[in-house]
Backbone bond lengths (Angstrom), bond angles and torsions (degrees), N, CA, C in turn:
res aa  C-N    CA-C-N  psi(-1)  N-CA   C-N-CA  omega(-1)  CA-C   N-CA-C  phi
1 M - - - 1.495 - - 1.479 110.86 -
2 R 1.276 117.50 136.86 1.459 122.80 -174.57 1.622 104.35 -63.78
3 A 1.353 113.75 152.67 1.408 117.73 -172.39 1.561 115.03 -71.40
4 D 1.287 114.06 -32.33 1.538 119.01 172.05 1.587 109.62 -61.74
5 I 1.323 114.54 -47.23 1.424 116.61 -176.81 1.547 109.30 -59.41
6 Y 1.448 114.28 -50.90 1.453 117.71 178.65 1.476 111.20 -56.72
7 L 1.294 129.41 -39.95 1.364 133.00 170.93 1.553 112.38 -48.71
8 I 1.316 115.35 -45.98 1.417 125.12 174.96 1.520 114.33 -58.42
9 Y 1.389 109.38 -42.39 1.445 119.98 -178.99 1.557 109.67 -65.30
10 L 1.379 115.11 -43.40 1.527 117.70 -179.01 1.556 105.65 -73.32
11 L 1.215 121.57 -25.71 1.453 117.70 177.16 1.495 111.45 -73.14
12 L 1.341 115.31 -39.50 1.528 118.43 173.95 1.484 108.80 -55.44
13 R 1.264 115.04 -50.61 1.597 119.63 -174.45 1.533 106.98 -57.68
14 L 1.277 115.66 -44.75 1.582 118.84 -177.08 1.672 107.96 -65.43
15 L 1.326 113.97 -50.34 1.436 114.40 -177.21 1.549 116.34 -66.42
16 A 1.358 109.58 -24.33 1.475 117.34 179.07 1.564 112.37 -66.76
17 L 1.255 117.16 -8.25 1.493 120.58 176.88 1.596 104.83 -77.72
18 L 1.321 120.07 -14.40 1.449 115.19 -178.84 1.620 108.49 -75.55
19 P 1.345 121.31 146.37 1.405 119.31 174.97 1.402 110.54 -60.21
20 L 1.543 114.38 153.92 1.368 123.45 175.90 1.482 114.98 -58.76
21 R 1.333 114.41 -34.70 1.558 119.38 179.11 1.596 110.54 -64.74
22 A 1.274 113.14 -39.38 1.537 120.48 173.19 1.574 114.37 -57.12
23 L 1.318 109.34 -48.50 1.330 118.01 -179.30 1.587 115.31 -63.10
24 H 1.341 111.73 -48.11 1.430 116.98 171.22 1.414 122.41 -61.45
25 A 1.416 113.67 -26.75 1.448 120.71 179.15 1.595 104.47 -73.04
26 L 1.389 117.19 -39.95 1.415 120.85 177.36 1.510 114.35 -62.63
27 G 1.374 114.07 -44.35 1.404 120.21 179.75 1.550 115.19 -66.06
28 A 1.315 115.95 -39.23 1.480 124.86 168.80 1.416 112.76 -54.54
29 G 1.327 118.02 -49.25 1.450 124.70 175.76 1.535 117.47 -59.17
30 I 1.393 109.38 -38.68 1.525 111.18 175.57 1.534 110.33 -70.45
31 G 1.194 115.16 -40.19 1.717 119.34 178.05 1.500 110.41 -56.92
32 R 1.341 114.55 -47.55 1.457 117.37 179.51 1.414 113.19 -67.06
33 L 1.372 114.97 -35.84 1.518 112.02 176.73 1.433 119.34 -70.67
34 L 1.375 112.65 -27.35 1.568 116.75 171.57 1.570 111.71 -66.20
35 L 1.347 108.14 -36.59 1.558 115.03 175.28 1.488 109.99 -59.97
36 A 1.201 115.75 -50.19 1.542 122.06 -176.64 1.746 108.95 -65.70
37 L 1.128 114.17 -32.76 1.433 117.72 -176.37 1.640 104.53 -82.35
38 G 1.208 121.07 -11.61 1.530 120.64 -176.39 1.476 113.51 70.00
39 A 1.516 115.16 41.42 1.415 122.51 179.73 1.639 105.69 -63.50
40 R 1.431 105.45 154.74 1.569 109.04 -177.97 1.490 107.53 -65.87
41 S 1.318 125.08 -33.25 1.416 128.62 173.42 1.513 114.93 -49.27
42 A 1.478 112.21 -44.49 1.563 115.71 -178.42 1.586 103.93 -72.66
43 D 1.229 120.94 -36.14 1.485 120.60 179.43 1.547 115.63 -59.67
44 V 1.385 111.63 -41.84 1.557 119.26 175.71 1.397 106.65 -67.03
45 A 1.323 122.35 -38.57 1.537 119.77 -178.90 1.514 109.68 -68.12
46 A 1.196 114.86 -42.74 1.501 121.63 177.72 1.546 111.26 -57.82
47 V 1.307 123.22 -44.97 1.342 126.71 -179.63 1.685 105.06 -67.40
48 N 1.338 117.27 -46.03 1.508 114.64 -179.52 1.568 111.40 -68.90
49 L 1.150 120.68 -26.33 1.527 122.50 175.31 1.575 108.70 -73.70
50 A 1.330 115.64 -33.77 1.457 115.56 175.69 1.498 111.47 -70.16
51 I 1.301 118.63 -30.31 1.415 120.44 179.95 1.503 114.01 -79.94
52 T 1.467 120.34 -36.08 1.285 121.92 -174.62 1.531 114.47 -92.88
53 C 1.363 118.21 -18.54 1.535 128.04 -179.79 1.461 114.97 -116.87
54 P 1.382 120.29 49.35 1.381 118.21 -165.67 1.650 107.47 -68.99
55 G 1.342 118.93 -17.42 1.471 117.56 -172.07 1.500 107.46 -86.75
56 L 1.397 122.81 -6.29 1.334 118.66 174.25 1.427 119.49 -79.74
57 D 1.318 118.49 146.86 1.546 120.23 -176.89 1.504 101.98 -81.00
58 A 1.409 111.89 175.22 1.474 120.87 -170.90 1.493 111.22 -57.72
59 A 1.409 110.24 -48.08 1.519 119.91 -174.90 1.522 111.99 -62.84
60 A 1.280 117.29 -41.35 1.517 122.63 -175.95 1.647 101.97 -73.13
61 R 1.186 121.35 -41.81 1.525 120.12 -175.35 1.505 110.54 -69.07
62 R 1.388 118.18 -33.83 1.517 119.28 175.29 1.559 107.72 -69.09
63 A 1.394 121.89 -36.26 1.418 121.03 179.26 1.441 109.09 -65.63
64 L 1.417 120.24 -40.79 1.481 126.54 -179.78 1.518 106.37 -63.15
65 L 1.287 115.54 -43.71 1.535 117.36 -174.84 1.543 110.47 -61.90
66 R 1.494 113.75 -40.56 1.435 118.47 178.35 1.453 111.47 -64.50
67 E 1.389 122.54 -32.55 1.311 125.89 -175.75 1.517 108.14 -75.89
68 A 1.404 112.91 -46.41 1.559 113.84 173.74 1.492 117.16 -55.42
69 M 1.243 116.08 -40.19 1.491 117.75 177.98 1.451 113.90 -63.77
70 A 1.375 111.51 -42.48 1.592 118.75 174.51 1.476 111.64 -59.83
71 E 1.410 121.07 -34.83 1.358 122.90 -175.87 1.543 109.44 -81.89
72 G 1.370 118.31 -30.32 1.421 122.31 175.62 1.525 105.19 -71.14
73 G 1.309 125.40 -36.56 1.510 119.69 168.29 1.426 117.38 -57.82
74 K 1.367 118.44 -43.98 1.479 122.84 179.21 1.572 113.37 -65.06
75 S 1.355 114.84 -26.65 1.397 117.14 173.12 1.435 119.66 -63.47
76 V 1.393 112.54 -25.57 1.501 124.94 -177.54 1.592 108.50 -84.94
77 T 1.372 114.84 -51.27 1.368 117.19 -170.08 1.555 108.41 -80.75
78 E 1.351 123.26 -25.87 1.467 119.52 175.93 1.503 112.20 -63.32
79 I 1.365 115.13 -27.73 1.432 115.66 176.13 1.603 117.54 -50.83
80 I 1.360 108.38 -29.14 1.472 113.55 173.99 1.434 116.94 -61.92
81 K 1.281 116.40 -35.60 1.518 123.08 170.47 1.381 115.94 -70.89
82 V 1.289 116.52 -45.55 1.496 124.47 -175.83 1.489 109.63 -67.68
83 W 1.241 118.75 -46.71 1.692 123.88 179.13 1.498 104.25 -79.57
84 G 1.170 124.18 -48.38 1.408 124.52 -165.89 1.644 115.59 -72.42
85 S 1.267 113.51 -32.10 1.512 120.62 178.45 1.490 114.53 -77.47
86 G 1.383 115.58 -17.25 1.447 122.66 -177.94 1.560 108.01 88.13
87 A 1.267 120.75 161.43 1.411 123.75 -172.81 1.363 118.20 -68.03
88 G 1.307 118.85 -33.00 1.426 122.77 -178.33 1.577 111.39 -71.42
89 R 1.275 118.17 -43.25 1.464 126.16 178.79 1.498 108.49 -69.61
90 A 1.372 115.47 -45.40 1.537 115.22 177.34 1.405 115.66 -60.20
91 L 1.415 123.42 -25.19 1.338 125.05 -179.75 1.422 109.22 -75.68
92 Q 1.379 125.30 -17.00 1.434 126.54 170.83 1.493 113.64 -64.15
93 L 1.354 120.74 -20.43 1.427 124.61 177.15 1.586 113.65 -75.32
94 V 1.189 120.05 -6.88 1.443 127.46 176.31 1.489 107.89 -83.59
95 R 1.340 110.62 109.09 1.537 119.21 -170.45 1.653 107.06 -90.50
96 E 1.230 115.30 -36.62 1.504 121.16 -177.97 1.407 115.41 -149.62
97 V 1.336 124.63 150.56 1.402 129.12 173.64 1.467 109.12 -127.79
98 R 1.331 114.05 124.33 1.440 121.49 177.81 1.582 110.39 -110.61
99 G 1.311 108.06 125.99 1.513 112.02 -179.34 1.496 113.46 98.81
100 A 1.291 120.79 6.61 1.541 122.87 -172.37 1.617 104.02 -60.78
101 E 1.247 115.07 -33.77 1.484 114.09 179.99 1.496 116.26 -59.88
102 L 1.327 113.89 -29.02 1.500 118.52 176.79 1.490 109.13 -66.36
103 F 1.439 114.08 -42.65 1.464 115.15 -173.50 1.572 109.24 -75.21
104 D 1.329 115.29 -29.91 1.542 115.75 177.14 1.588 108.65 -67.09
105 A 1.382 115.30 -46.17 1.291 113.30 177.28 1.490 118.96 -60.31
106 A 1.434 118.94 -36.29 1.276 118.38 -179.52 1.613 114.97 -73.09
107 L 1.265 113.86 -24.84 1.484 126.01 175.42 1.543 103.95 -65.91
108 A 1.428 115.83 -52.16 1.445 120.62 -177.12 1.507 111.61 -58.10
109 S 1.357 123.19 -32.94 1.374 128.09 -167.56 1.562 105.01 -60.36
110 G 1.375 113.98 -40.99 1.423 115.81 -175.91 1.561 115.56 86.81
111 K 1.325 112.70 2.26 1.422 118.49 -177.43 1.509 115.00 -88.85
112 G 1.370 114.69 -6.24 1.526 116.92 -175.49 1.529 109.35 99.63
113 V 1.301 110.50 151.86 1.561 117.26 -178.14 1.406 109.96 -134.01
114 I 1.256 123.34 134.32 1.368 131.56 174.56 1.522 110.23 -113.38
115 I 1.377 117.20 111.10 1.409 119.67 178.46 1.429 108.80 -95.41
116 A 1.378 120.25 123.11 1.379 129.02 179.19 1.565 106.73 -104.68
117 A 1.336 114.13 105.67 1.459 123.95 -174.18 1.556 114.06 -117.35
118 P 1.453 113.11 97.48 1.358 115.68 -176.30 1.487 114.71 -69.99
119 H 1.367 117.08 172.73 1.506 119.50 176.45 1.463 107.71 -78.08
120 L 1.409 108.04 85.13 1.377 116.28 -176.52 1.495 113.25 -148.44
121 G 1.286 120.58 128.02 1.455 121.91 -172.77 1.561 113.44 62.32
122 C 1.318 112.95 -139.35 1.478 119.88 -177.51 1.431 108.00 -105.31
123 W 1.362 122.24 98.84 1.406 122.76 179.25 1.471 113.21 -79.91
124 E 1.303 116.99 -24.60 1.523 120.83 178.68 1.477 107.41 -70.71
125 L 1.273 124.65 -29.75 1.554 125.42 -179.26 1.544 103.55 -78.55
126 L 1.463 116.43 -38.00 1.488 118.46 178.01 1.536 106.44 -61.15
127 N 1.422 124.33 -41.22 1.430 120.00 -179.67 1.542 112.23 -58.90
128 Y 1.331 116.97 -38.57 1.462 121.64 179.58 1.542 110.84 -60.37
129 W 1.458 114.70 -46.70 1.315 116.99 -174.30 1.574 111.17 -67.20
130 L 1.261 119.69 -41.98 1.498 128.27 174.80 1.463 110.00 -57.06
131 C 1.329 119.15 -50.19 1.348 120.56 -176.67 1.540 115.00 -73.78
132 S 1.285 112.60 -15.25 1.530 115.77 174.10 1.615 107.45 -78.57
133 R 1.264 116.31 -13.72 1.501 114.39 -179.69 1.547 113.43 -105.51
134 T 1.311 114.61 -23.48 1.535 121.90 -179.60 1.444 112.79 -165.31
135 P 1.370 121.04 147.88 1.388 121.73 169.84 1.458 114.44 -56.95
136 M 1.382 113.22 139.27 1.493 108.77 -177.63 1.608 108.16 -143.66
137 A 1.294 117.23 146.98 1.399 116.41 173.07 1.560 107.80 -109.41
138 I 1.305 113.53 146.51 1.491 117.21 -176.38 1.572 108.49 -124.21
139 L 1.313 117.87 140.86 1.414 122.77 175.16 1.578 107.93 -85.26
140 Y 1.360 109.56 133.94 1.520 115.78 -171.77 1.530 112.43 -147.45
141 R 1.192 117.30 157.50 1.508 123.11 172.89 1.545 105.81 -108.29
142 P 1.294 118.05 123.28 1.470 122.99 179.30 1.455 113.41 -53.16
143 P 1.328 116.37 137.36 1.491 121.26 -179.32 1.558 108.27 -63.05
144 R 1.271 115.83 160.22 1.390 125.59 -175.82 1.498 106.79 -71.02
145 I 1.339 119.84 -30.05 1.493 122.84 178.24 1.519 105.42 -105.35
146 A 1.266 121.72 104.57 1.396 124.86 -174.42 1.546 114.73 -54.97
147 A 1.293 117.02 -31.64 1.487 117.73 179.88 1.573 113.69 -63.93
148 I 1.398 115.14 -19.70 1.422 118.93 -177.04 1.651 106.76 -59.32
149 E 1.362 115.91 -33.72 1.385 119.49 -176.59 1.558 111.20 -59.01
150 Q 1.352 114.70 -28.30 1.523 119.10 -177.86 1.503 108.21 -74.74
151 L 1.296 118.24 -34.55 1.449 123.66 172.77 1.504 110.24 -64.76
152 L 1.273 119.08 -48.93 1.450 122.47 178.09 1.453 112.25 -55.53
153 R 1.358 118.33 -49.23 1.575 122.22 174.39 1.436 112.81 -56.19
154 K 1.330 119.09 -37.96 1.440 122.25 -174.43 1.521 112.71 -78.28
155 V 1.314 120.89 -37.97 1.458 127.54 178.99 1.592 108.54 -74.26
156 R 1.280 119.07 -39.57 1.426 120.12 -174.54 1.555 110.70 -78.63
157 G 1.290 115.67 -22.92 1.513 119.22 175.42 1.579 114.60 50.91
158 A 1.236 119.17 -135.23 1.497 122.80 -171.36 1.620 103.64 -73.00
159 L 1.213 124.10 -16.59 1.481 122.60 -174.74 1.715 103.85 -96.14
160 A 1.155 118.92 13.44 1.510 118.71 175.95 1.432 110.40 -66.93
161 P 1.438 117.51 128.98 1.437 119.34 173.20 1.654 108.95 -73.17
162 E 1.241 108.42 159.20 1.526 115.09 164.62 1.483 111.96 -67.99
163 Q 1.326 117.63 117.29 1.482 123.14 -175.95 1.507 106.86 -94.93
164 V 1.350 107.52 118.55 1.536 115.51 177.30 1.405 110.18 -111.35
165 R 1.250 115.37 131.78 1.500 124.08 -169.58 1.608 105.67 -76.69
166 A 1.297 115.11 147.46 1.499 119.78 -175.94 1.440 106.27 -82.23
167 E 1.269 122.81 72.91 1.451 125.22 173.35 1.533 103.35 -149.40
168 G 1.401 110.67 179.75 1.472 119.41 -173.72 1.479 114.80 -51.13
169 A 1.389 120.70 -45.37 1.454 118.41 -173.97 1.549 109.24 -76.26
170 G 1.257 114.85 -30.39 1.543 119.85 171.19 1.475 115.23 -59.68
171 V 1.317 116.19 -46.14 1.429 120.59 -179.43 1.443 111.42 -67.53
172 R 1.307 123.67 -33.35 1.428 127.28 172.27 1.562 112.76 -64.81
173 T 1.411 109.96 -33.17 1.583 111.04 175.47 1.528 111.52 -71.18
174 L 1.394 114.85 -28.06 1.563 114.20 177.26 1.542 109.08 -62.76
175 Y 1.401 110.29 -45.69 1.503 113.42 -168.57 1.521 103.16 -73.21
176 K 1.250 124.80 -20.17 1.593 122.19 179.76 1.519 107.47 -81.46
177 R 1.436 117.90 -34.38 1.442 116.45 -179.74 1.567 109.57 -71.15
178 L 1.412 117.38 -41.72 1.409 116.16 176.64 1.519 114.85 -64.12
179 A 1.429 118.96 -36.19 1.432 117.72 -175.86 1.547 107.52 -70.10
180 A 1.333 118.21 -21.61 1.555 123.59 171.54 1.546 113.85 -84.13
181 G 1.297 117.43 9.32 1.423 123.26 -179.03 1.430 114.03 69.91
182 G 1.435 119.59 29.15 1.449 120.61 177.19 1.549 112.82 -96.05
183 T 1.216 115.47 -169.65 1.487 119.78 -166.47 1.583 100.71 -126.72
184 V 1.468 108.82 136.65 1.412 116.30 174.01 1.472 107.80 -130.85
185 G 1.363 120.22 155.95 1.414 125.93 179.12 1.542 114.36 -124.27
186 I 1.276 118.00 134.49 1.495 119.59 -175.27 1.639 101.92 -140.07
187 L 1.411 110.29 146.90 1.440 118.31 174.51 1.576 106.89 -84.32
188 P 1.305 120.82 105.66 1.385 124.86 -168.55 1.612 113.00 -68.45
189 D 1.244 111.76 -17.94 1.541 116.12 -177.08 1.471 113.20 -113.04
190 Q 1.368 118.75 18.31 1.401 127.72 170.81 1.501 108.54 -65.70
191 K 1.294 122.96 121.06 1.365 120.56 -177.42 1.505 115.27 -66.74
192 P 1.279 121.55 126.64 1.612 115.91 -173.44 1.460 112.68 -82.48
193 R 1.326 120.09 166.76 1.371 121.29 170.68 1.461 116.97 -62.03
194 A 1.396 119.99 158.58 1.315 119.83 179.97 1.543 117.65 -55.90
195 G 1.166 124.19 128.46 1.545 126.26 -178.10 1.405 113.55 89.88
196 D 1.490 119.50 -5.02 1.373 123.05 176.63 1.547 114.64 -100.90
197 G 1.343 116.94 6.56 1.517 118.71 -170.29 1.539 111.89 -133.97
198 E 1.226 113.75 176.73 1.384 125.39 -177.37 1.478 111.90 -127.25
199 I 1.393 120.17 134.97 1.463 121.39 179.20 1.636 105.54 -71.35
200 A 1.308 114.72 131.49 1.433 117.58 173.99 1.522 110.10 -154.63
201 P 1.343 117.82 152.50 1.435 122.16 -179.83 1.546 115.47 -62.63
202 F 1.258 116.12 133.59 1.463 126.95 172.68 1.440 113.15 -127.16
203 F 1.237 122.57 104.27 1.411 125.73 -172.61 1.525 113.52 46.95
204 G 1.370 115.13 46.97 1.418 128.37 172.51 1.586 115.70 83.64
205 R 1.375 117.40 4.36 1.366 120.72 176.41 1.479 113.99 -129.14
206 D 1.344 116.26 143.84 1.513 118.08 -176.36 1.488 112.33 -63.43
207 A 1.427 116.13 137.41 1.452 117.35 179.79 1.487 103.79 -144.67
208 L 1.389 114.64 148.88 1.388 120.84 -179.87 1.507 105.40 -74.38
209 T 1.305 119.33 125.02 1.511 127.09 -173.84 1.422 111.69 -122.69
210 M 1.237 111.89 141.81 1.610 118.28 177.72 1.423 112.80 -63.81
211 V 1.264 121.47 143.92 1.483 130.86 172.25 1.557 110.72 -102.74
212 L 1.276 119.77 -16.28 1.488 122.20 -173.82 1.513 108.09 -62.20
213 L 1.390 125.45 -38.39 1.385 122.55 -173.10 1.622 112.81 -72.92
214 P 1.465 107.46 -46.28 1.502 107.41 -179.96 1.430 109.37 -62.60
215 R 1.226 120.37 -40.29 1.561 123.85 -177.60 1.611 107.53 -60.67
216 L 1.322 116.79 -43.66 1.470 119.06 178.04 1.587 108.51 -56.87
217 A 1.325 113.45 -49.67 1.467 122.42 -177.35 1.577 107.25 -56.26
218 A 1.275 115.33 -51.11 1.446 123.66 -171.10 1.541 111.03 -62.23
219 R 1.322 110.18 -46.52 1.639 117.04 -171.70 1.562 106.59 -81.29
220 T 1.243 126.41 -26.05 1.409 126.70 -166.58 1.686 106.77 -106.21
221 G 1.320 118.31 -28.40 1.396 117.22 -170.93 1.500 119.09 74.52
222 A 1.413 116.09 11.68 1.372 123.89 -172.41 1.621 105.21 -74.45
223 T 1.373 111.67 155.51 1.513 116.66 172.92 1.471 114.65 -76.35
224 V 1.331 116.49 131.39 1.479 116.02 177.69 1.586 101.07 -104.38
225 L 1.438 108.98 136.43 1.483 115.66 175.48 1.620 99.12 -127.78
226 F 1.326 114.52 144.97 1.431 116.34 171.31 1.679 104.65 -102.78
227 A 1.414 110.37 143.23 1.535 115.37 -173.88 1.489 108.58 -145.99
228 F 1.282 111.87 149.28 1.549 117.99 171.80 1.679 101.79 -164.33
229 A 1.309 104.83 161.40 1.550 119.56 -171.65 1.756 98.60 -111.93
230 E 1.247 107.68 106.86 1.490 115.57 -179.93 1.511 108.33 -81.16
231 R 1.282 115.29 136.82 1.439 128.08 177.43 1.418 111.07 -75.27
232 L 1.285 131.24 118.18 1.410 133.14 173.08 1.452 116.96 -79.97
233 P 1.231 126.52 147.40 1.464 131.42 -176.58 1.520 111.26 -59.67
234 R 1.254 120.01 151.78 1.536 130.75 174.17 1.558 111.24 50.47
235 G 1.313 113.69 38.48 1.358 114.24 174.95 1.530 121.26 65.79
236 A 1.277 114.46 25.07 1.439 125.27 -172.37 1.499 111.67 -78.85
237 G 1.310 121.13 -13.06 1.551 129.09 -179.24 1.359 110.49 120.70
238 F 1.323 114.86 -142.66 1.491 119.73 -163.48 1.612 107.75 -146.37
239 R 1.375 113.13 151.99 1.440 117.70 -179.15 1.563 101.61 -123.26
240 I 1.363 112.71 123.40 1.497 112.10 177.89 1.556 106.88 -97.86
241 H 1.436 105.88 140.77 1.405 119.47 177.95 1.513 115.59 -112.33
242 L 1.287 125.34 138.04 1.527 129.40 168.00 1.364 106.65 -125.44
243 L 1.323 120.03 121.43 1.407 132.47 -175.91 1.602 116.36 -120.85
244 P 1.297 114.78 139.26 1.689 114.98 -179.60 1.514 105.44 -61.16
245 A 1.275 123.16 158.35 1.317 137.41 168.74 1.558 107.82 -68.18
246 P 1.250 125.21 143.68 1.409 126.49 169.01 1.543 112.49 -69.23
247 A 1.285 116.65 146.96 1.556 123.13 174.64 1.545 108.63 -52.07
248 G 1.229 109.53 135.91 1.488 117.03 174.95 1.414 120.45 102.60
249 L 1.485 113.47 -14.79 1.418 117.52 -174.58 1.572 116.83 -58.88
250 G 1.262 113.92 -27.63 1.447 122.25 175.33 1.566 116.69 -93.22
251 D 1.348 115.73 16.27 1.442 120.02 -174.66 1.587 112.51 -65.21
252 A 1.347 117.19 150.31 1.413 108.25 176.54 1.426 116.67 -74.65
253 D 1.427 115.14 -20.79 1.607 124.68 176.04 1.513 101.59 -73.52
254 L 1.367 116.76 115.71 1.439 119.11 177.82 1.586 115.78 -66.12
255 A 1.303 117.89 -29.46 1.389 124.97 177.39 1.596 107.59 -60.59
256 T 1.238 111.86 -50.01 1.615 120.02 174.03 1.474 111.78 -60.39
257 A 1.270 121.57 -49.04 1.417 129.22 -178.57 1.520 113.87 -61.84
258 C 1.367 114.04 -40.54 1.483 118.62 -175.96 1.647 106.70 -75.74
259 A 1.279 114.75 -38.01 1.489 117.28 178.25 1.459 107.94 -65.35
260 A 1.321 120.82 -32.67 1.376 117.37 176.04 1.526 117.87 -72.09
261 L 1.302 110.02 -33.99 1.509 121.85 174.50 1.475 108.83 -59.58
262 N 1.269 122.16 -52.53 1.480 125.95 178.72 1.527 108.82 -62.28
263 R 1.377 119.99 -37.05 1.567 118.23 175.72 1.432 110.96 -57.67
264 G 1.326 112.61 -36.10 1.498 116.58 -173.85 1.581 109.40 -71.16
265 V 1.329 113.32 -41.44 1.450 115.72 171.42 1.436 117.98 -58.28
266 E 1.354 112.98 -37.84 1.545 120.49 -174.61 1.536 102.21 -66.39
267 T 1.349 117.80 -51.73 1.378 119.92 174.56 1.428 122.93 -38.38
268 C 1.436 109.82 -52.37 1.465 119.96 174.68 1.571 111.75 -56.49
269 V 1.257 110.64 -47.98 1.551 120.50 -174.33 1.574 107.82 -59.54
270 E 1.306 113.36 -40.89 1.468 116.54 -175.05 1.559 109.77 -61.78
271 H 1.361 117.59 -31.09 1.504 117.98 171.31 1.431 119.71 -59.37
272 A 1.360 117.62 -32.40 1.338 125.12 -176.76 1.561 117.59 -147.35
273 F 1.222 109.76 58.58 1.571 122.31 -157.93 1.667 104.25 -49.86
274 A 1.233 120.87 -51.96 1.390 121.97 -168.76 1.493 113.00 -70.94
275 Q 1.371 116.80 -11.22 1.523 123.25 -177.23 1.479 112.39 -93.19
276 Y 1.300 115.69 3.53 1.521 119.56 176.03 1.550 104.65 -80.62
277 Q 1.360 110.98 155.59 1.472 118.73 -176.78 1.495 110.88 -83.41
278 W 1.343 114.61 74.80 1.447 123.93 -174.70 1.573 111.86 -69.93
279 Q 1.244 116.34 -12.44 1.437 122.31 177.78 1.593 114.67 -74.66
280 Y 1.297 112.95 -4.76 1.512 125.76 -175.40 1.491 110.55 -89.58
281 K 1.387 115.82 128.47 1.423 115.48 -177.29 1.582 109.67 -80.01
282 R 1.334 112.16 76.67 1.518 122.36 -178.23 1.483 114.37 -57.41
283 F 1.348 115.44 -36.19 1.442 121.54 -163.32 1.568 108.26 -100.67
284 S 1.357 123.13 8.27 1.506 120.98 -179.88 1.333 107.10 -98.91
285 A 1.254 123.53 141.99 1.517 131.54 176.35 1.379 115.68 -169.17
286 D 1.282 123.47 157.45 1.576 123.02 176.36 1.493 104.29 -62.44
287 G 1.226 123.05 136.59 1.450 128.01 174.64 1.491 112.89 88.44
288 L 1.356 115.12 -6.27 1.563 113.91 170.09 1.595 110.35 -113.91
289 V 1.301 110.28 153.56 1.399 115.65 177.82 1.572 109.41 -72.71
290 S 1.425 118.27 128.10 1.446 113.15 -170.20 1.567 106.17 -80.98
291 P 1.282 124.39 131.97 1.446 129.11 173.63 1.450 116.71 -75.06
292 Y 1.407 116.33 -9.34 1.457 129.35 -173.17 1.563 117.01 -87.80
293 D 1.328 110.87 -33.86 1.494 123.03 -175.26 1.407 114.03 -142.25
294 G 1.325 117.03 155.51 1.534 123.35 165.25 1.410 109.47 81.44
295 P 1.389 118.48 -158.69 1.425 121.69 -173.98 1.553 111.53 -71.23
296 G 1.305 118.09 -13.21 1.450 119.48 -176.48 1.413 113.17 -93.78
297 R 1.386 120.37 -5.19 1.364 123.14 178.47 1.500 114.72 -51.02
298 V 1.439 108.73 136.33 1.444 118.94 -175.90 1.594 106.68 -83.85
299 A 1.374 118.15 134.53 1.528 117.78 -178.23 1.446 105.66 -75.93
300 V 1.421 103.19 142.55 1.612 113.07 -178.19 1.495 103.92 -117.91
301 D 1.439 117.28 129.52 1.354 117.66 -179.53 1.471 118.18 -63.40
C-alpha cells in the first residue's frame, strides 16, 4: 500500500473513535454550509427537489432542501466510522433489518439474487451486511485515483465484495455469478453511458435509465431485491431495508422494464426521502433537455 494511502487509513482509524452522532453533526454542518454558500451541489439538489416535489410550497421545499443537504453531508462523514471501525464493528451500527426473510428466501431458491441498491442512505454499510450473509460481486467504475482501490480493500477486509468493472468482461462475470446461484449488487440509478440506457420516467420526468439490470433479471431469472441502509436520527445507527422488485422489471420490453426499475428506486426513496443523493444530476443526459442549465432550467422557488 502506498505510504500516503496508508496514512489516510490510519487517520480513518483514529477519527472512527468519534461517536457516530458527532460525525453526523459535523456532516450536517458541512452540508448546510454548502447550501449557505450557494454551492453547485446545493443548486442541483434544489432543481431535483423542484422536479420531484412539485406539490410542496416554497417554504416546505426550502426546509426539505436544507434537510437533504444535511443528510448529504452525513453520508460523507459517516464513512469515517464505517471504514475506520472495520467491518465487524461497523455492523454493530445496524439496529434493525426489515425484509431479511426476502433475502433468505432468495438465497435459498438457488436462482441467483440481484441487489438493486440506490444512492440512498449508507450503501457502504449495506455492502458489509450483505457480504456478511453471502459472497457478493458488485458492479463498479474504478476510482479516478487508482490507489484508492488499495484503501477500499484494506478497510473492507474479509467482508470485501468481489469488485467487477463496468465493462464487457465484468458484465459476463455477473452473468456467470448469477447462473451459479450467486449474488450481485448494482446501483440501479447510476446514469449509464450514452447509448447504454433507455429513457424512462423517474418521479414524473424522463431520465436515462440503465438497461443492464433488467437484462440480467430477464436472462437469468434471478430474484431482484431493492435494498438500502436508512440513517437513523441522532446518530442512533442504521436500519436496513430489503424490498421486492416491482412487477415488470424483468419484462422483455425495455421501456416497461426500465419504468419498473425506476419505480423500485422511487419506493426506496419514499422511505427516507431526504437521504437520497439529490446532489446528483439524475435528469441530465444526451438527447434530454437539461433542467440544470440553459433554457431548460427548472425554476427553483
